[in-house]
C-alpha positions in Angstrom: 0.0 0.0 0.0 2.8 2.4 0.8 4.5 1.9 -2.6 1.2 2.7 -4.3 0.8 6.0 -2.4 4.4 7.0 -3.4 3.8 6.1 -7.0 0.6 8.1 -7.1 2.0 11.2 -5.6 2.0 13.1 -8.9 -1.5 11.8 -9.9 -3.2 15.1 -9.4 -0.8 17.0 -11.7 -1.2 14.3 -14.3 -5.0 14.6 -14.1 -4.7 18.4 -14.4 -2.4 17.9 -17.4 -4.8 15.6 -19.1 -7.7 18.0 -18.3 -5.7 20.9 -19.8 -4.9 19.0 -22.9 -8.5 17.8 -23.3 -9.8 21.4 -22.9 -7.3 22.8 -25.4 -8.1 20.2 -28.0 -11.8 20.6 -27.5 -11.5 24.4 -27.8 -9.5 24.0 -31.0 -12.1 21.5 -32.4 -14.9 23.9 -31.8 -12.9 27.0 -32.9 -13.7 28.6 -29.6 -12.8 32.2 -29.4 -13.9 32.8 -25.8 -11.1 32.4 -23.2 -11.4 29.7 -20.6 -11.7 30.9 -17.0 -9.7 29.8 -14.1 -12.9 29.3 -12.1 -14.3 26.9 -14.7 -10.9 25.0 -14.8 -10.9 24.7 -11.0 -14.5 23.4 -10.9 -13.7 20.8 -13.6 -10.6 19.8 -11.7 -12.6 19.4 -8.5 -15.1 17.2 -10.3 -12.1 14.9 -11.1 -11.3 14.7 -7.4 -8.3 17.1 -7.6 -8.0 19.6 -4.7 -7.4 22.8 -6.6 -8.0 26.3 -5.2 -7.4 29.7 -6.7 -4.5 30.0 -4.3 -2.6 26.9 -5.3 -3.5 26.9 -9.0 -0.5 29.1 -9.8 1.8 26.8 -7.9 0.5 23.7 -9.8 0.9 25.5 -13.2 4.5 26.3 -12.3 5.4 22.6 -12.0 5.8 20.1 -14.7 3.8 18.7 -16.6 1.4 21.7 -16.4 4.3 24.2 -16.9 4.7 22.7 -20.4 1.0 23.1 -21.2 -0.3 26.3 -19.5 1.3 29.7 -19.3 1.9 31.3 -15.9 -1.2 33.0 -14.4 -1.5 36.7 -14.9 -2.2 38.6 -11.7 -5.8 39.9 -11.5 -6.9 37.9 -14.5 -9.4 35.0 -14.4 -8.3 33.6 -17.8 -6.2 30.6 -18.6 -3.7 30.8 -21.5 -2.3 27.7 -23.1 1.3 27.8 -24.4 1.4 28.3 -28.2 -1.9 30.3 -28.2 -0.3 33.4 -29.6 -0.8 34.1 -33.3 2.3 34.0 -35.4 3.2 37.4 -36.9 3.9 36.6 -40.6 4.2 40.2 -41.7 1.7 39.7 -44.6 -2.0 39.0 -45.0 -3.4 35.8 -46.6 -4.1 37.7 -49.8 -0.5 38.9 -50.0 0.8 35.4 -49.3 -1.4 33.9 -52.0 -0.2 36.5 -54.5 3.5 35.6 -53.8 2.7 31.9 -54.2 0.9 32.6 -57.5 3.7 34.7 -58.9 6.3 32.0 -57.9 4.2 29.3 -59.6 3.9 31.3 -62.8 7.6 31.9 -62.9 8.3 28.3 -62.3 6.0 27.3 -65.2 7.7 29.7 -67.5 11.1 28.2 -66.6 9.8 24.7 -67.2 8.4 25.6 -70.6 11.7 27.0 -71.7 
């Protein structure tokens, strides 16, 4: 029994990591634009039997494996942010990128015909 208790010491953080990944994937599938609140995350974690409070959530997120999934909490904010949520700054719009691809394709076709 003692070996099992030691082996399951990180079970709560693994449950939270699984919950975080599930929520992120579900939000991506649904193309959700609304942020996910810390309060909702805490309520879902409690339904899984994990003792999470607003006070210890930041500490849990600072530890692996959650530190690899969630960004550190922002003070005064009730929103969770997943790592990799930021939009890439490409420097051009979709229309500009399409125009570049089209012109490169035309140039390649001309070279191939020559």
